[in-house]
LUMROGU-793979 format. One record per residue (C-alpha): residue number from 0; x, y, z. Coordinates in Angstrom, 1 decimal, decimal comma, padded with zeros to 4 digits. Layout:
residues N
+-----+--------+--------+--------+
!   k !      x !      y !      z !
+-----+--------+--------+--------+
! NUM !      X !      Y !      Z !
...
+-----+--------+--------+--------+
This chain:
residues 445
+-----+--------+--------+--------+
!   k !      x !      y !      z !
+-----+--------+--------+--------+
!   0 ! -012,7 ! -010,6 !  018,9 !
!   1 ! -014,9 ! -011,8 !  016,1 !
!   2 ! -016,7 ! -009,0 !  014,3 !
!   3 ! -020,4 ! -009,1 !  013,6 !
!   4 ! -021,7 ! -008,8 !  010,1 !
!   5 ! -024,9 ! -008,1 !  008,2 !
!   6 ! -026,6 ! -011,3 !  007,2 !
!   7 ! -028,2 ! -010,3 !  003,9 !
!   8 ! -028,1 ! -007,7 !  001,1 !
!   9 ! -031,6 ! -006,5 !  002,1 !
!  10 ! -030,4 ! -006,1 !  005,6 !
!  11 ! -027,5 ! -003,9 !  004,4 !
!  12 ! -029,9 ! -001,8 !  002,3 !
!  13 ! -032,5 ! -001,2 !  005,0 !
!  14 ! -029,8 ! -000,3 !  007,5 !
!  15 ! -028,1 !  002,1 !  005,1 !
!  16 ! -031,4 !  003,6 !  004,1 !
!  17 ! -032,3 !  004,0 !  007,8 !
!  18 ! -029,1 !  006,0 !  008,4 !
!  19 ! -029,9 !  008,2 !  005,4 !
!  20 ! -033,7 !  008,7 !  006,0 !
!  21 ! -034,1 !  011,2 !  008,9 !
!  22 ! -036,1 !  014,1 !  010,1 !
!  23 ! -034,6 !  016,4 !  007,5 !
!  24 ! -036,3 !  014,4 !  004,7 !
!  25 ! -039,7 !  015,1 !  006,2 !
!  26 ! -039,5 !  018,9 !  006,3 !
!  27 ! -036,3 !  020,3 !  004,7 !
!  28 ! -036,3 !  018,4 !  001,3 !
!  29 ! -040,0 !  019,3 !  000,4 !
!  30 ! -039,4 !  022,9 !  001,3 !
!  31 ! -036,2 !  023,1 ! -000,8 !
!  32 ! -038,0 !  021,5 ! -003,7 !
!  33 ! -040,9 !  024,0 ! -003,6 !
!  34 ! -038,8 !  027,1 ! -003,2 !
!  35 ! -036,2 !  026,2 ! -005,8 !
!  36 ! -038,2 !  025,4 ! -008,9 !
!  37 ! -040,1 !  022,2 ! -008,0 !
!  38 ! -039,2 !  019,5 ! -010,6 !
!  39 ! -036,3 !  021,6 ! -011,7 !
!  40 ! -034,7 !  021,3 ! -008,3 !
!  41 ! -035,4 !  017,5 ! -008,2 !
!  42 ! -033,6 !  017,1 ! -011,6 !
!  43 ! -030,6 !  019,1 ! -010,3 !
!  44 ! -030,6 !  017,2 ! -007,0 !
!  45 ! -030,6 !  013,8 ! -008,8 !
!  46 ! -027,7 !  014,8 ! -011,1 !
!  47 ! -025,7 !  015,9 ! -008,0 !
!  48 ! -026,5 !  012,7 ! -006,1 !
!  49 ! -025,3 !  010,4 ! -008,8 !
!  50 ! -022,3 !  012,4 ! -010,1 !
!  51 ! -021,0 !  013,9 ! -006,8 !
!  52 ! -022,5 !  012,5 ! -003,6 !
!  53 ! -022,4 !  008,9 ! -004,7 !
!  54 ! -018,7 !  008,9 ! -005,3 !
!  55 ! -018,2 !  010,1 ! -001,8 !
!  56 ! -020,4 !  007,3 ! -000,5 !
!  57 ! -018,2 !  004,9 ! -002,6 !
!  58 ! -015,1 !  006,3 ! -001,0 !
!  59 ! -016,4 !  005,7 !  002,5 !
!  60 ! -017,8 !  002,3 !  001,6 !
!  61 ! -014,6 !  001,2 !  000,0 !
!  62 ! -012,3 !  002,3 !  002,8 !
!  63 ! -014,7 !  000,9 !  005,5 !
!  64 ! -015,1 ! -002,5 !  004,0 !
!  65 ! -011,4 ! -002,7 !  003,0 !
!  66 ! -010,4 ! -002,1 !  006,6 !
!  67 ! -013,0 ! -004,3 !  008,4 !
!  68 ! -012,5 ! -002,0 !  011,3 !
!  69 ! -014,0 !  001,0 !  013,1 !
!  70 ! -013,6 !  004,5 !  011,8 !
!  71 ! -010,5 !  005,1 !  013,8 !
!  72 ! -008,8 !  001,7 !  013,8 !
!  73 ! -009,2 !  001,5 !  010,0 !
!  74 ! -006,4 !  004,0 !  009,4 !
!  75 ! -004,1 !  002,1 !  011,7 !
!  76 ! -004,5 ! -000,8 !  009,3 !
!  77 ! -004,6 !  001,0 !  006,0 !
!  78 ! -002,1 !  003,9 !  006,7 !
!  79 !  000,0 !  002,8 !  009,8 !
!  80 !  002,1 !  005,5 !  011,4 !
!  81 !  000,2 !  008,3 !  009,6 !
!  82 ! -002,1 !  011,1 !  010,8 !
!  83 ! -005,1 !  009,9 !  008,8 !
!  84 ! -006,7 !  008,6 !  012,0 !
!  85 ! -007,9 !  012,2 !  012,5 !
!  86 ! -010,7 !  011,3 !  010,2 !
!  87 ! -012,0 !  008,8 !  012,8 !
!  88 ! -011,5 !  011,2 !  015,7 !
!  89 ! -013,6 !  013,8 !  013,9 !
!  90 ! -016,3 !  011,3 !  013,0 !
!  91 ! -016,6 !  010,1 !  016,5 !
!  92 ! -016,8 !  013,6 !  017,9 !
!  93 ! -019,3 !  014,5 !  015,2 !
!  94 ! -021,6 !  011,6 !  016,0 !
!  95 ! -021,6 !  012,2 !  019,7 !
!  96 ! -022,5 !  015,9 !  019,2 !
!  97 ! -025,2 !  015,1 !  016,7 !
!  98 ! -026,7 !  012,4 !  019,0 !
!  99 ! -026,7 !  014,9 !  021,8 !
! 100 ! -029,2 !  017,3 !  020,1 !
! 101 ! -030,8 !  014,8 !  017,8 !
! 102 ! -031,8 !  012,8 !  020,9 !
! 103 ! -033,7 !  015,8 !  022,1 !
! 104 ! -035,6 !  016,2 !  018,8 !
! 105 ! -036,2 !  012,4 !  018,9 !
! 106 ! -037,7 !  012,9 !  022,3 !
! 107 ! -040,1 !  015,5 !  020,9 !
! 108 ! -041,4 !  013,0 !  018,4 !
! 109 ! -042,2 !  010,5 !  021,2 !
! 110 ! -043,9 !  013,4 !  023,2 !
! 111 ! -046,0 !  014,3 !  020,2 !
! 112 ! -046,8 !  010,7 !  019,3 !
! 113 ! -048,3 !  010,5 !  022,8 !
! 114 ! -050,1 !  013,8 !  022,4 !
! 115 ! -051,6 !  012,5 !  019,1 !
! 116 ! -052,8 !  009,3 !  020,8 !
! 117 ! -054,4 !  011,4 !  023,6 !
! 118 ! -056,1 !  013,7 !  021,0 !
! 119 ! -054,4 !  016,8 !  022,2 !
! 120 ! -054,3 !  018,7 !  018,9 !
! 121 ! -056,9 !  021,5 !  018,3 !
! 122 ! -057,6 !  024,1 !  015,6 !
! 123 ! -056,4 !  026,8 !  018,0 !
! 124 ! -053,0 !  027,8 !  016,6 !
! 125 ! -052,1 !  029,8 !  019,7 !
! 126 ! -052,7 !  026,7 !  021,8 !
! 127 ! -050,5 !  024,7 !  019,5 !
! 128 ! -047,8 !  027,3 !  019,6 !
! 129 ! -048,0 !  027,2 !  023,4 !
! 130 ! -047,9 !  023,4 !  023,4 !
! 131 ! -044,7 !  023,4 !  021,4 !
! 132 ! -043,1 !  026,1 !  023,5 !
! 133 ! -043,9 !  024,1 !  026,6 !
! 134 ! -042,4 !  020,9 !  025,0 !
! 135 ! -039,2 !  022,7 !  024,2 !
! 136 ! -038,7 !  024,9 !  027,3 !
! 137 ! -039,9 !  022,6 !  030,0 !
! 138 ! -037,4 !  021,6 !  032,7 !
! 139 ! -038,4 !  017,9 !  032,7 !
! 140 ! -040,5 !  016,9 !  029,6 !
! 141 ! -037,7 !  017,1 !  027,0 !
! 142 ! -035,3 !  015,5 !  029,4 !
! 143 ! -037,6 !  012,5 !  030,1 !
! 144 ! -038,4 !  011,9 !  026,4 !
! 145 ! -034,8 !  012,4 !  025,4 !
! 146 ! -033,8 !  009,7 !  028,0 !
! 147 ! -036,5 !  007,3 !  026,5 !
! 148 ! -035,3 !  007,9 !  022,9 !
! 149 ! -031,6 !  007,5 !  023,6 !
! 150 ! -032,4 !  004,5 !  025,8 !
! 151 ! -034,3 !  002,8 !  023,0 !
! 152 ! -031,5 !  003,5 !  020,6 !
! 153 ! -029,1 !  001,8 !  023,0 !
! 154 ! -031,4 ! -001,1 !  023,5 !
! 155 ! -031,5 ! -001,9 !  019,8 !
! 156 ! -027,7 ! -001,8 !  019,6 !
! 157 ! -027,2 ! -004,2 !  022,5 !
! 158 ! -028,3 ! -007,0 !  020,2 !
! 159 ! -025,5 ! -006,3 !  017,8 !
! 160 ! -025,4 ! -005,7 !  014,0 !
! 161 ! -027,3 ! -008,7 !  012,7 !
! 162 ! -029,7 ! -009,2 !  015,5 !
! 163 ! -030,0 ! -005,5 !  016,4 !
! 164 ! -029,5 ! -003,0 !  013,6 !
! 165 ! -030,4 ! -005,4 !  010,8 !
! 166 ! -033,4 ! -007,0 !  012,5 !
! 167 ! -035,0 ! -003,8 !  013,6 !
! 168 ! -034,3 ! -002,0 !  010,3 !
! 169 ! -036,0 ! -004,8 !  008,4 !
! 170 ! -039,1 ! -004,2 !  010,4 !
! 171 ! -039,0 ! -000,4 !  010,8 !
! 172 ! -038,0 !  000,8 !  007,3 !
! 173 ! -040,7 ! -001,0 !  005,3 !
! 174 ! -043,2 !  000,1 !  008,0 !
! 175 ! -041,9 !  003,7 !  007,6 !
! 176 ! -042,4 !  003,7 !  003,9 !
! 177 ! -045,8 !  002,2 !  004,1 !
! 178 ! -047,0 !  004,6 !  006,7 !
! 179 ! -045,8 !  007,7 !  004,8 !
! 180 ! -047,5 !  006,4 !  001,6 !
! 181 ! -050,8 !  006,1 !  003,5 !
! 182 ! -050,5 !  009,7 !  004,7 !
! 183 ! -049,6 !  010,8 !  001,2 !
! 184 ! -052,7 !  009,2 ! -000,3 !
! 185 ! -055,0 !  011,0 !  002,2 !
! 186 ! -053,1 !  014,2 !  001,7 !
! 187 ! -053,6 !  014,4 ! -002,1 !
! 188 ! -057,3 !  013,7 ! -001,7 !
! 189 ! -058,0 !  016,9 !  000,3 !
! 190 ! -059,8 !  019,8 ! -001,5 !
! 191 ! -057,2 !  022,2 ! -002,8 !
! 192 ! -054,3 !  019,8 ! -002,5 !
! 193 ! -053,4 !  020,4 ! -006,1 !
! 194 ! -051,6 !  023,6 ! -005,1 !
! 195 ! -049,2 !  021,5 ! -002,9 !
! 196 ! -048,5 !  019,1 ! -005,8 !
! 197 ! -047,7 !  022,1 ! -008,1 !
! 198 ! -045,4 !  023,5 ! -005,4 !
! 199 ! -043,5 !  020,3 ! -005,4 !
! 200 ! -043,5 !  019,2 ! -009,0 !
! 201 ! -044,3 !  022,0 ! -011,4 !
! 202 ! -040,9 !  023,0 ! -013,0 !
! 203 ! -040,1 !  026,6 ! -012,6 !
! 204 ! -036,7 !  027,3 ! -014,0 !
! 205 ! -037,0 !  031,0 ! -013,2 !
! 206 ! -036,5 !  030,1 ! -009,5 !
! 207 ! -033,2 !  028,3 ! -010,2 !
! 208 ! -030,2 !  030,3 ! -009,1 !
! 209 ! -026,7 !  029,6 ! -007,9 !
! 210 ! -028,1 !  029,0 ! -004,4 !
! 211 ! -030,3 !  026,3 ! -005,9 !
! 212 ! -027,3 !  024,3 ! -006,8 !
! 213 ! -025,7 !  024,9 ! -003,4 !
! 214 ! -028,9 !  023,9 ! -001,6 !
! 215 ! -029,0 !  020,7 ! -003,7 !
! 216 ! -025,4 !  020,0 ! -002,9 !
! 217 ! -025,8 !  020,5 !  000,8 !
! 218 ! -029,0 !  018,4 !  000,9 !
! 219 ! -027,5 !  015,5 ! -001,1 !
! 220 ! -024,2 !  015,4 !  000,9 !
! 221 ! -025,8 !  015,5 !  004,3 !
! 222 ! -028,9 !  013,5 !  003,6 !
! 223 ! -026,8 !  010,6 !  002,4 !
! 224 ! -024,9 !  010,7 !  005,7 !
! 225 ! -021,4 !  011,3 !  004,2 !
! 226 ! -018,8 !  012,7 !  006,7 !
! 227 ! -020,3 !  011,1 !  009,8 !
! 228 ! -018,5 !  007,8 !  009,6 !
! 229 ! -021,8 !  005,9 !  009,4 !
! 230 ! -021,4 !  004,5 !  005,9 !
! 231 ! -017,8 !  003,8 !  006,8 !
! 232 ! -018,8 !  001,8 !  009,9 !
! 233 ! -021,7 !  000,0 !  008,3 !
! 234 ! -019,5 ! -000,9 !  005,3 !
! 235 ! -017,0 ! -002,6 !  007,7 !
! 236 ! -019,8 ! -005,1 !  008,5 !
! 237 ! -020,6 ! -005,8 !  004,8 !
! 238 ! -019,5 ! -009,1 !  003,3 !
! 239 ! -016,9 ! -009,1 !  000,6 !
! 240 ! -019,3 ! -010,4 ! -002,1 !
! 241 ! -021,8 ! -007,5 ! -001,8 !
! 242 ! -021,8 ! -005,0 ! -004,6 !
! 243 ! -020,5 ! -001,6 ! -003,3 !
! 244 ! -021,9 !  000,4 ! -006,2 !
! 245 ! -025,3 ! -001,3 ! -006,2 !
! 246 ! -025,7 ! -000,8 ! -002,5 !
! 247 ! -024,8 !  002,8 ! -002,6 !
! 248 ! -027,1 !  003,5 ! -005,6 !
! 249 ! -030,0 !  001,7 ! -003,9 !
! 250 ! -029,5 !  003,7 ! -000,7 !
! 251 ! -029,5 !  007,0 ! -002,6 !
! 252 ! -032,6 !  006,0 ! -004,5 !
! 253 ! -034,4 !  004,9 ! -001,3 !
! 254 ! -033,5 !  008,2 !  000,5 !
! 255 ! -034,6 !  010,4 ! -002,4 !
! 256 ! -037,8 !  008,4 ! -003,0 !
! 257 ! -038,8 !  008,7 !  000,7 !
! 258 ! -038,1 !  012,5 !  000,6 !
! 259 ! -040,3 !  012,9 ! -002,4 !
! 260 ! -043,1 !  010,8 ! -000,9 !
! 261 ! -042,8 !  012,8 !  002,3 !
! 262 ! -043,3 !  016,0 !  000,3 !
! 263 ! -046,4 !  014,5 ! -001,2 !
! 264 ! -047,6 !  013,6 !  002,3 !
! 265 ! -047,0 !  017,0 !  003,8 !
! 266 ! -047,3 !  019,8 !  001,2 !
! 267 ! -050,8 !  019,1 ! -000,3 !
! 268 ! -052,3 !  019,1 !  003,2 !
! 269 ! -050,5 !  022,4 !  004,1 !
! 270 ! -051,7 !  024,1 !  000,9 !
! 271 ! -055,2 !  022,7 !  001,2 !
! 272 ! -055,6 !  024,9 !  004,3 !
! 273 ! -053,9 !  028,0 !  002,8 !
! 274 ! -050,8 !  027,7 !  005,1 !
! 275 ! -047,5 !  028,9 !  003,9 !
! 276 ! -044,9 !  026,1 !  004,1 !
! 277 ! -042,4 !  026,8 !  006,8 !
! 278 ! -039,0 !  025,3 !  007,3 !
! 279 ! -038,0 !  023,5 !  010,4 !
! 280 ! -039,8 !  022,3 !  013,6 !
! 281 ! -042,6 !  024,9 !  013,3 !
! 282 ! -044,0 !  023,0 !  010,2 !
! 283 ! -043,9 !  019,6 !  011,9 !
! 284 ! -044,9 !  020,4 !  015,5 !
! 285 ! -047,3 !  023,3 !  015,0 !
! 286 ! -048,7 !  023,6 !  011,5 !
! 287 ! -049,3 !  019,9 !  010,8 !
! 288 ! -051,1 !  019,3 !  014,1 !
! 289 ! -053,4 !  022,2 !  013,2 !
! 290 ! -054,0 !  020,5 !  009,8 !
! 291 ! -054,7 !  017,1 !  011,4 !
! 292 ! -057,3 !  018,7 !  013,7 !
! 293 ! -059,2 !  020,0 !  010,7 !
! 294 ! -059,6 !  017,0 !  008,5 !
! 295 ! -061,6 !  013,7 !  008,6 !
! 296 ! -059,5 !  010,9 !  010,1 !
! 297 ! -057,0 !  013,6 !  011,1 !
! 298 ! -056,5 !  012,0 !  014,5 !
! 299 ! -055,4 !  008,7 !  013,0 !
! 300 ! -053,2 !  010,5 !  010,5 !
! 301 ! -051,6 !  012,5 !  013,3 !
! 302 ! -050,7 !  009,2 !  015,2 !
! 303 ! -049,3 !  007,7 !  012,0 !
! 304 ! -047,3 !  010,8 !  011,1 !
! 305 ! -045,6 !  011,2 !  014,5 !
! 306 ! -044,9 !  007,5 !  014,4 !
! 307 ! -043,2 !  008,1 !  011,1 !
! 308 ! -041,1 !  010,9 !  012,6 !
! 309 ! -040,1 !  008,7 !  015,5 !
! 310 ! -039,0 !  005,8 !  013,2 !
! 311 ! -037,1 !  008,1 !  011,0 !
! 312 ! -035,3 !  009,5 !  014,0 !
! 313 ! -034,6 !  006,2 !  015,7 !
! 314 ! -033,1 !  004,5 !  012,6 !
! 315 ! -030,7 !  007,5 !  012,2 !
! 316 ! -029,9 !  007,5 !  015,9 !
! 317 ! -028,8 !  003,9 !  016,0 !
! 318 ! -026,5 !  004,4 !  013,0 !
! 319 ! -024,9 !  007,4 !  014,6 !
! 320 ! -024,5 !  005,5 !  017,9 !
! 321 ! -023,0 !  002,4 !  016,3 !
! 322 ! -020,0 !  004,5 !  015,0 !
! 323 ! -019,1 !  005,3 !  018,6 !
! 324 ! -019,9 !  001,8 !  019,9 !
! 325 ! -017,7 !  000,1 !  017,3 !
! 326 ! -014,8 !  002,4 !  018,2 !
! 327 ! -015,1 !  001,7 !  021,9 !
! 328 ! -015,4 ! -002,1 !  021,4 !
! 329 ! -012,4 ! -002,4 !  019,1 !
! 330 ! -010,0 !  000,2 !  020,5 !
! 331 ! -010,6 ! -000,5 !  024,2 !
! 332 ! -011,3 ! -004,2 !  023,9 !
! 333 ! -014,5 ! -004,3 !  025,9 !
! 334 ! -017,8 ! -006,0 !  025,2 !
! 335 ! -020,7 ! -004,6 !  023,3 !
! 336 ! -022,9 ! -004,2 !  026,4 !
! 337 ! -020,4 ! -002,1 !  028,2 !
! 338 ! -019,6 !  000,0 !  025,0 !
! 339 ! -023,3 !  000,7 !  024,5 !
! 340 ! -023,7 !  001,8 !  028,1 !
! 341 ! -020,7 !  004,1 !  027,9 !
! 342 ! -021,9 !  005,6 !  024,7 !
! 343 ! -025,5 !  006,1 !  026,0 !
! 344 ! -024,2 !  007,7 !  029,2 !
! 345 ! -022,0 !  010,2 !  027,2 !
! 346 ! -024,9 !  011,1 !  024,9 !
! 347 ! -027,3 !  011,5 !  027,8 !
! 348 ! -025,0 !  013,8 !  029,8 !
! 349 ! -024,5 !  016,1 !  026,8 !
! 350 ! -028,1 !  015,7 !  025,8 !
! 351 ! -029,2 !  017,2 !  029,2 !
! 352 ! -027,3 !  020,4 !  028,3 !
! 353 ! -028,8 !  020,5 !  024,8 !
! 354 ! -032,3 !  020,0 !  026,2 !
! 355 ! -032,1 !  022,6 !  028,9 !
! 356 ! -030,5 !  025,1 !  026,5 !
! 357 ! -034,0 !  025,8 !  025,2 !
! 358 ! -035,2 !  026,6 !  028,7 !
! 359 ! -033,3 !  026,8 !  031,9 !
! 360 ! -029,9 !  027,3 !  030,2 !
! 361 ! -031,2 !  029,5 !  027,4 !
! 362 ! -029,1 !  032,4 !  028,6 !
! 363 ! -025,9 !  030,4 !  028,3 !
! 364 ! -024,4 !  031,4 !  025,0 !
! 365 ! -021,2 !  030,2 !  023,3 !
! 366 ! -020,2 !  032,2 !  020,2 !
! 367 ! -023,7 !  033,7 !  020,3 !
! 368 ! -025,4 !  030,3 !  020,2 !
! 369 ! -027,1 !  028,2 !  022,8 !
! 370 ! -025,7 !  024,7 !  023,3 !
! 371 ! -028,3 !  023,0 !  021,1 !
! 372 ! -027,6 !  025,4 !  018,2 !
! 373 ! -023,8 !  025,3 !  018,8 !
! 374 ! -023,7 !  021,5 !  018,4 !
! 375 ! -026,0 !  021,7 !  015,4 !
! 376 ! -023,9 !  024,3 !  013,5 !
! 377 ! -020,5 !  022,9 !  014,5 !
! 378 ! -021,4 !  019,5 !  013,1 !
! 379 ! -023,2 !  020,7 !  010,0 !
! 380 ! -020,8 !  023,5 !  009,0 !
! 381 ! -017,4 !  022,1 !  010,2 !
! 382 ! -017,2 !  018,4 !  011,3 !
! 383 ! -019,3 !  016,8 !  008,6 !
! 384 ! -017,8 !  018,6 !  005,6 !
! 385 ! -014,2 !  018,3 !  006,9 !
! 386 ! -014,8 !  014,6 !  007,5 !
! 387 ! -016,1 !  014,1 !  004,0 !
! 388 ! -013,2 !  016,1 !  002,5 !
! 389 ! -010,6 !  014,0 !  004,3 !
! 390 ! -012,2 !  010,7 !  003,3 !
! 391 ! -012,2 !  011,5 ! -000,4 !
! 392 ! -008,7 !  012,8 ! -000,2 !
! 393 ! -007,6 !  009,5 !  001,5 !
! 394 ! -009,5 !  007,3 ! -001,1 !
! 395 ! -008,4 !  009,4 ! -004,0 !
! 396 ! -004,8 !  010,2 ! -003,2 !
! 397 ! -003,5 !  008,0 ! -000,4 !
! 398 ! -005,2 !  004,7 ! -001,2 !
! 399 ! -003,7 !  002,6 ! -004,0 !
! 400 ! -005,7 !  002,7 ! -007,2 !
! 401 ! -005,5 ! -001,1 ! -007,5 !
! 402 ! -006,9 ! -001,5 ! -004,0 !
! 403 ! -009,7 !  000,9 ! -004,6 !
! 404 ! -010,8 ! -000,9 ! -007,9 !
! 405 ! -010,4 ! -004,3 ! -006,2 !
! 406 ! -012,8 ! -003,2 ! -003,4 !
! 407 ! -015,3 ! -001,6 ! -005,7 !
! 408 ! -015,5 ! -004,7 ! -007,9 !
! 409 ! -015,3 ! -007,1 ! -004,9 !
! 410 ! -012,1 ! -008,7 ! -006,3 !
! 411 ! -013,5 ! -008,8 ! -009,8 !
! 412 ! -016,8 ! -010,4 ! -008,9 !
! 413 ! -018,8 ! -007,4 ! -010,1 !
! 414 ! -018,2 ! -005,6 ! -013,4 !
! 415 ! -018,3 ! -001,9 ! -013,6 !
! 416 ! -018,4 !  000,2 ! -016,8 !
! 417 ! -014,9 !  001,5 ! -017,4 !
! 418 ! -016,2 !  005,0 ! -018,3 !
! 419 ! -018,2 !  005,2 ! -015,0 !
! 420 ! -015,2 !  003,9 ! -013,0 !
! 421 ! -013,1 !  006,7 ! -014,6 !
! 422 ! -015,8 !  009,3 ! -013,7 !
! 423 ! -016,0 !  008,0 ! -010,2 !
! 424 ! -012,3 !  008,2 ! -009,6 !
! 425 ! -012,0 !  011,7 ! -011,2 !
! 426 ! -014,9 !  012,9 ! -009,0 !
! 427 ! -013,4 !  011,5 ! -005,8 !
! 428 ! -009,9 !  013,0 ! -006,6 !
! 429 ! -010,8 !  016,4 ! -008,0 !
! 430 ! -014,5 !  017,3 ! -008,1 !
! 431 ! -015,7 !  016,2 ! -004,6 !
! 432 ! -012,9 !  018,1 ! -002,7 !
! 433 ! -013,7 !  021,2 ! -004,7 !
! 434 ! -017,4 !  021,0 ! -004,1 !
! 435 ! -017,0 !  020,3 ! -000,4 !
! 436 ! -014,7 !  023,3 ! -000,1 !
! 437 ! -017,4 !  025,5 ! -001,7 !
! 438 ! -020,0 !  024,2 !  000,7 !
! 439 ! -017,7 !  024,9 !  003,7 !
! 440 ! -016,9 !  028,4 !  002,4 !
! 441 ! -020,6 !  029,1 !  001,9 !
! 442 ! -021,4 !  027,9 !  005,5 !
! 443 ! -018,8 !  030,3 !  007,0 !
! 444 ! -019,9 !  033,2 !  004,8 !
+-----+--------+--------+--------+
């Protein structure tokens, strides 16, 4: 069966950026910046991205493109008869679990986009709290919108890599960046917005602690989608002549730039109204609708903002789903349409339980967590870091050094500074495994 491929370098970039840019960029990154020293955190974050997170991206990219296969089948090619295929198993399970609860949150973005169009937001915070509670706990609303969101993700994937993922990413990602810039421009012109800018960018090294470095590590690793198998799968569709290092660096820069612009779009508006910046859904689904209800042109901004949320969610969703679809197509030898349908149905079934765990099934607890939180914590604290750890161990210790260098340089077509190459390999072999271990230990503690 002939494999599909990306058609252009720009197509690869927007697809990779789409996988990295997600809902976390819109609320978690700005909050971490503000509470960890502003510009001081950004500097630390950038150093970690380029010295630690990027080498892990290189490792996934190299192994994925070298294999030209799905995340499970790759190891049958590169390490036949070994147990390294467990990496693929973990990645597939991780993607399915993340999609199950991420689809629910994606459904919330559609629900709120409709609410924004219908001018449902008011300056009554109690009413907004009640609206969000109703959205989350309803027995039918979250199910309906989760179905729509997951269905849309599947629809995009039906067209394949070039005509599906690449085509829609080329439209959605530029639109996403443009829209968040428009919101940022309006946000910084509000009276009192300067406090929000200070929150984000004023360096305060007194706030930098050991936890600051750990927060930056966690955000860098997980924001760049390492450990999911996404980069691995997308890389397998990338042509031989594409520059691995260049693509990875551009993805990291696009992800970081979007997160910073999102902070400029959100925090000045929050501070302009004297609201303490919260972390998580409360900021996005309660606080910001209140802000939009208070400002001129707020109704338009609300529509744009929840459209941004939806696009960020859908581009991440299709990248997660493609990991599973590619596995089913290649390992079970069935067509893309059937593979997409099977994947969509699995996600929808599990998504029902995640959705209802906030309402009808809220009393069902597993290890003290409802189903939604269980899936969230299991993937973030166990599956993703273990997956990232195993992939760097494979690239650093199992893969031949000559094969690794050959893939990074595309068979010598692209030159790479020998010093940086040495740093990259050292980081993959020694530093990355140590850092991932620290993140895992911190998560358990």
